[in-house]
N, C-alpha and C positions, 0 to 999 in steps of 0.2 A: 504494500500500500504506500503510495506517495504521501508523505506526511506534510509537506509544505501546504499551508492554508487550511489544514484540518483543525478541528476543535476538540479539546480534551478537558475532562473534569478530573481533578486530582483531589482526593480527600486527605485530610491530615497534612496539608500542604505548607503550613507556616514555617516549618523548620525541619532539620534532620533529613531523613530519607525523602520526605515529601518535597522539600525544597530542592534536593538534588535531582529528583525526577523532573520537577518543573523546569529547571535550568537546562537539562538535557533535551527535553521535548521542545522547549523554546528555541534552542540552538538548531533544531531540525525544522523550524518554521511553523510549529504548532501554536495556535491560539489557545489560551488557557483560562479556565475557571478554577480558581484556587479556593478550596473549601476547607474551613476549619471551624472548631467550636468557638474559639475566641474567648474562652473562659478558663483561666489557669487552674482554679481550685476545684477539686473533686473529692468529696469526703470519703469515697471508697478507696482512694489511692494515697500513697505515701510520698508522692512527688507532684510537682506542678506541671500542668500541660501548657501549651503555647498560648500566648496572649494575642489579642487582635493587632497590636502594634507589630508583632513579628509577621503576621499574615500580610499586613499592608507593606512591610518592608520587602517581603519576597515578591509581591506583585510589582513593585517598582523596579526590582532587579530584573524581573522577567521582561518588562516593557522595554528596558534598555537594549534587549536583544532583537528588537524590531517587530515583535508580535503583539497582538491584543492580549490583555489580561484583566480579569475582573476578580475581586474578592467576594466570597459568599460566606456568610456565617450560617452554619447549619449543624445540627446534632444528628449524627448518622444513625442514632437509635430511634429517631422519630420520623415516621414515613411522611407526615405532612411537611416537615422541613425539606425532605428530599424531593418531594413532588414540586415544591416551590423552587428548589435548586434547579431541577431539570427544566422547568418552564422558563426560569430566568436566563439560563444558558442559551436556550433556543431563541428567546427574544433578543438577547444582546449579541450573541455570536452567530446565530443562524441555524445551528445544528449541533448534534452530539455525535462525534465520530469515535471517540476514545473515552473509556472510563478506567481510571486507575483507583482501585479500592485500597488505599494505603493507610487510612486512619487506624491506629492501634494503640493499645495501652498494655501495661504489665502490672501484675501483682505477684509477690513472692511469699513463700511460707509453706511449711508442711501441711498436708491436707487436714490433719487433726486440728490445726490451729488457724487455718485460713478462714477468714470471715465469709459468710455466705454472701454478703453484700459485695465483697471484692470479686468472688467467683462470678456472680451475676453480671457485674459491670464489665469485666473483661470479656465474657462471652457475648454480651450485648454489643459492645463496640467492635470487637474483632471479627466475630462471626456473623451475628445478626446485622451489623452495619453493612457488610459487603452484600448480604442478601437484599436489604432494603434499598441500598443505592442502585444495585442492578435492577431491581424491580421497578424503580422509578424511571430509570433511563432506557430500559429495553424497548418500551413502546416508541420512543423517539428514534432509537438506533435502528430498529428493524425497517423503518421507512427508507433508510439509506441503502439497504442491500449490501452494505460493507461496513466493517467496523472491528474494533478490538476492545476487549476487556482484559485488564491485567490486574490480578489480585496479588497483593503483597503478603506472602505467608512468612515463613521463617525456617531456618534449619531446626528450630524447636518444633516444627510441624513434621519433621522427619524422624526425630529421635526424642523420646520423652526424657525429662530430667527431674530428679527429686527437687522439691521446692518450687517448681514451676508448673504445677499441674494445670492451673487455669489457663495460663498462657499457651502451654503445649497443646492442650485440648482444643483451644480456639484456633490454633494454626493448623493442626491436623484437620479440623473441620473445613478450613479454607481450601485445602488441597482437594478434599472430596467434593466440595461445592464447585470448584473449578472444573473438575472432570464432568460432573453432572451438567453444569451449565453449558459446557462446550458441546455436549451431545444435543442439548435442546436448541442451541442457537446456530449450529452448523448449517442447517438448511437456509438460514437467513444470511449466510456468509459473514457471520460475526464470530471471530475467533476469541477464545477464552483461555488464557494461560496464567500461570503463577510464577512469581519469583520468590526464592527463599534467601533472604539476606543472611549473612553470617555474623561477623563481629565488628561493630562500628562504635565509634566514640560519640554516641548520641545521648540524649537525656536518659533513656532507659538504662544505658550503661553507667553514666556518670552519677546518676541519682539513685539507682536501684540496685543493679547488679554489681557495680564497681565496689561498693563497700563490703559486700559479701565475699567477693573474690579476694579483696585486699586482706581480709581476716584470714582466709584460707592460706594465702601465700605469705602472710606475715610481713607485708610491705605496703607502701602507700598505693593508692588505687591506680595511679598512672604507671608505676613500675609493675604492678600486678597485671595490668592489662597487657603490657608488653610481654611479660613472662607467659601469660595465658596464650597469646597469639603464637609465640615461639613454639609452644608445646602442642598446639591443637591444629595448626594449619600447615599444609605442605609448602606453601609459598612463603611462610614466615612473615607475612605482612597483613595488617588489618584491612578491612573493607571500608569503602567510603560511600557517601550518598551518591557521588558521581558514578561509581561502579554500578550501583543499583539502577540509576537512571539510564545508563548505557544499555543494560539488559532490557529495561522497559522499552526503550526506543527500538531495539532489535525485534522484540516480540510484536510491537505495533506494525513493523514493516513486513514481518515474515508471513507471507500470504498463505502458506500451506502448513502452518504449525498451529495446532489447537489441542487443548486438553493436557498440555505439558507443564511441568514444573522445573524451573532452572535454578540450581543452587549457585549463588554468588558468594562463595565462602572460602576461597583460596585453598580448597582441598580439605576444609574443616568438616565437610559432610559429603558423602559419596553416593547416597541412594535417594 
């Protein structure tokens, strides 16, 4: 699919992986609707989400690459928000050609101690959010007889880990959802694939996973991250939001790939 002039929605777009995807798609000539909650505080989580100022900053960065970009505040767990999102994109950009379901959160802790509220919130954002975003956009996308949906899963959706039950379960769900949706939308020439990011210095790492690994390694979190990467990846280097964005661009262009999941983990995950 030729990407120049196409229109894409990216959820969780304010910072981190979402920002990296936005910059890579914009570099390929794609107009963007950048979607985020815009509310940092979440009582179910132990870290802050992105603020509206971060979303606006990413929109301005994208515009400097010569494409159209609009910010949209929406909660991916609320279908009414997402119907409004889809309608606004069509009204302002003309169509929806690409949907990137990137919005995601994390909660850690052993199952016996994990709050039910935390489990529900992780599943609602990570798994239900991708379902609701797709549900809202599919009627608009099928009119085009061409398109791509890319779901951002995780290497935690390939191999489960203790202390990450909710996050792993949500990402395993995304991979199954990707395969199911690919079969459903194949006749409409809409391809559905997933990307599994590996290990990045995003808020999830710095604010949630980093302190845990630092204790395990007996060093500060930056040094612990470097040590973790050295021991868990073949290429001995961390992944970046740009790496994930490059994989998304590839999948948006790849006309005959659907129902697949690509690891971007430097060899840290093989299946």
